[in-house]
Phi, psi and omega in degrees: 000127182292144179279338177233158178254147180298163177299145180295145171302138184305321180292319177298317178297319182292316179297319178299316180298315184288329173298316180297318182290313182291339183260003194306311185290316183289325178294320179297319178294319177300310182298323179295319179294320179292320177296320178297319179295320178298320180296325178292335174080176175287124187293347178306326180282350183241358183291151172291165180301321179294318177300310184294323179299320175298324185291333180237017183302325184273357183280158171287169185299321181299313180293322178302315181296320178296318181291330178291326187287335174071359185256010177237163182279144172238121184263136174264129180257123173245125187228146175259021182303134156210158185260011176272325190254134189299322184292332188258342182302322180297340182290351182306318186269352186297317183303318180293322176299317181294315180298318180295317180293323178294317179298323179295340177266005183078020182235189182223163174217140178234143175284103188282329181172155174256153178237152179293150177218105178259160185244122177293334177295326178282321187266000183307124179075006182248162180303328181299335179299338181287352174262353192297303183297319179295338179297334176304314183283330172298318179298318178300317181291320178297322177297318179299321178298315181297322182272352186293342177293341174055045176263005200241145176263344177197168180228141172250127184252114183258104182200163186223301202271195201313294183269346189292307182296315174302320178296317177298320180297315180302316179293320178300324179293321181284343170252043190293348176286346179268138167299146183233139172228124176266132189236107182274171178254336177097161182276151173294157175299161183295142178240224179302133179304142184299324180298320180290321177299314180296322180297316182291323177300317180291321177299321178295318179299328179274358182080016183259001175223147182277167175297325178297319177298317181295314181297321179297317180295316180295322180293326178285337178280313183248091200236354186198172177302146181124167180288148173305145190270352176286165185265078177254207185294322184300309180286332171299320176307310185297316179301317182292322179298322178290322178299332179266000179076021178267352172254164164290153177301131173075015185268346192297319193237035173271128184298148177290161176075014180250161177299324179296319180299315180293320180297321179293322178294319178296317182293323178301320177296312180301318181291323177300321176297315180298330184279356180273168174298313176299333181283345172100352180223071187299118181230077182290154180306316188291338175270347180267319186258111175226197184298332179294316179295320180295317177298319176302318180296317180296314181297317177299318178300314183290317181295333183264354183071040188281188192288135174293342175306333184282352167289343169268306188297313183295327176297314180291321179295315179298319180300323180295337178259019176075026183236141180255107178255137182239164176296332176297326177298317177300313183298314182293321177291324179299325183294339182242000181261117179287152177276115188250352182234144170231090178236139186312131015270005179277348178201196182258346180286163174246182188292334176292325176294320176300315180300317181290331183283350181144336171058209188294325183297320178289319178299316176300315182303316182290316182290321175295316181297330180269001180069027184266348175226159180278117179272351188264013181279146174289150183231163176292345178285347180094008181233187165269185189284346180296339178289348185277006167281358177267161176224154187278148174220154173257122177242108183054042177082357181256137181278127177225161176243134176231158180302136179281180184296147178266353176222147178297141177270356176202099184284358171279348183243321188217128181228167176269173184292339180286334182224062185287167173290328177206153183285346181233171184281353173073023177225132182211164174273140170249144186216154178162199184284001174259004180108195181241141178208189178234156177218138177252123185242011183296336177253004182261125179295147183307324182289349180255006189273350175236119181228126172233118188199163172294149182262156168235124186266136174228143176243008173211128184298334180293336181289334180295322178302315180298319179295322178296313183293332178278354181083008184289345183253011180281072183187172169297128185203143168249117178278123176253113179249104188248175187059043178239016182277177184297324179287329183284306185209022176089002175063063179290158171284151188240037182295343177301336182279337190302312181299321182292315179292325177296321177298315180298319177297318179295335178281359176100004180273153172276120189224143174207167177236137173232127185204153170268010173265200184240157171233337171064202191287345181262012176299147191231232195279346180270128179297132184223113173271113191238172178059029184305127187229134000288151180290164185303321182287341186255034180081013182288150183291346174304331181289347178274342186293151176231149177309134178094345174304147175270128177237142176244122174249114181241096182290334181291320181261353180074035181245142176223109189226138165273123183275068182238140178311134187301320180293315179299318181299318180294329184273344184296141173274153178277136176288143177256117183284155175266105189250002186303322184290349178274345197255000181225141177107142182052036174083002184296333179294339178288345187253018178301320178295323178296315180300322181292322185273346190303135176274170180292157179305320181295341179260006177104354176057029180265177182246005186266359187074200185262017182051238184300329180298318177295320180297316179295321179297319178295319178298317179296321178296321179294320179297315180297320179298318181293321179297323181293000000 
């Protein structure tokens, strides 16, 4: 392990600098608020006897005595456990492991609260998917409720999948005076190969495979406790948490139910105690996570070909920490970040293959060596990030870290910066008279990255299936699926469309998707301009389109244009979508306020506003009013 890190790549340094500069005022206000909260201290020491008695009434005598003394750490556990979903089921046993490990350190841990965890795999193409993105902000609020008792010196966040980890992160940022440790559960072992799964899905879409065939294939793919093994949003979450130093080194992709997994959970608890004020090495979240950590997360996401959902989530996560991250930052970093991983949908391997090929320690070694990430950030491990070139081992039952491999063990899955799969990260912003969006091209062949074709408009993803089955799409076509943004219906993912569009592409047609909805980490070989902002319901130009208009999507140049005469385009009225059927049923009526408050995709699609940015704007407005 090198004692010093190479000089930063100029673009990485420049993007980091401009995030710091544009965020200066809001970040200063954020840090001041966190420092003020720290000065107020853990309220356990200031609670009345009645308050404190309520706080530890359910504890055993040993824990009660520790909590009364005030000189030991008390950890708050926030968990996304449920036993319905494979990724979260392993978390069932974690709280007892954590409590036991804390007691062995002379400290305590309490289960502060559970947060909802929904699965996009279950709700895909269903009405429940319209609650998915908003669940991120519900999770942040639920976490805040759990930690609001303020009995805690640090928090352990147990989460894995799509919206859960971003929601936990947002809450951790707002409780930034507390040290934070993120504790994953790990991926399930490998099942049916991804190439075979995709083949059967397409056969089913063409009517050449039965539902029984499809269910059997899906069951063999998603077959046991643990996270899904393809490289979607869930596994992107884990990689990013490690890139920011919120995980222990090498913990992201260890399978559940193993001795290593339990040892890592115990060590995470011990380290969380050490990171508290009573533990002697106070490492609060707000001093650990700054613009450098956010840039590391973006670079890791790009180098790995991770989920486009994080062009929403990372913006919202950064905002919670008083930082303004933009889509231009993603684009500029993508231009200098090589593609180092090929894990499905960017290749045929799964995340277990990546782990076996060298995993996170090798990825860290390469990115640090190329000056593409900041090695000098403080971490929850108690070191800076250069220690993350190590990986964990069990020696006679004891957890130790040793240097990871210096060369990839499978260059079909994981490569170094000298011989990348592609010279860039494969994610860019598209812009033009249809608005701004993002496109991921790491799984799109170069010959499919520019599509100019007549459009077919859909305002419900289910209608595309009917058009496909009727043969109406057997031609060069760009499918425009609009009124799918956060204000319209919560911005559901549209993976239900992928097999149909993939079949059309395989038939030799030029095909693309343009939408103000999401496609996320499992987006594949069909070019998809997503998160179009402003959305159709919010005055966006997608609402001006008419069936048959020619649209050009050029992922290489980052252009998205309706080829309509400029005068005619300016004069066109916007279509008003019929959204009533989106707003009632399966609890969707409970989220009317969220739809009303939702920000644009480019702003993170959240409901909290801009945190300190909004506060500063209001202060400036008040000052101007007084001056007037």
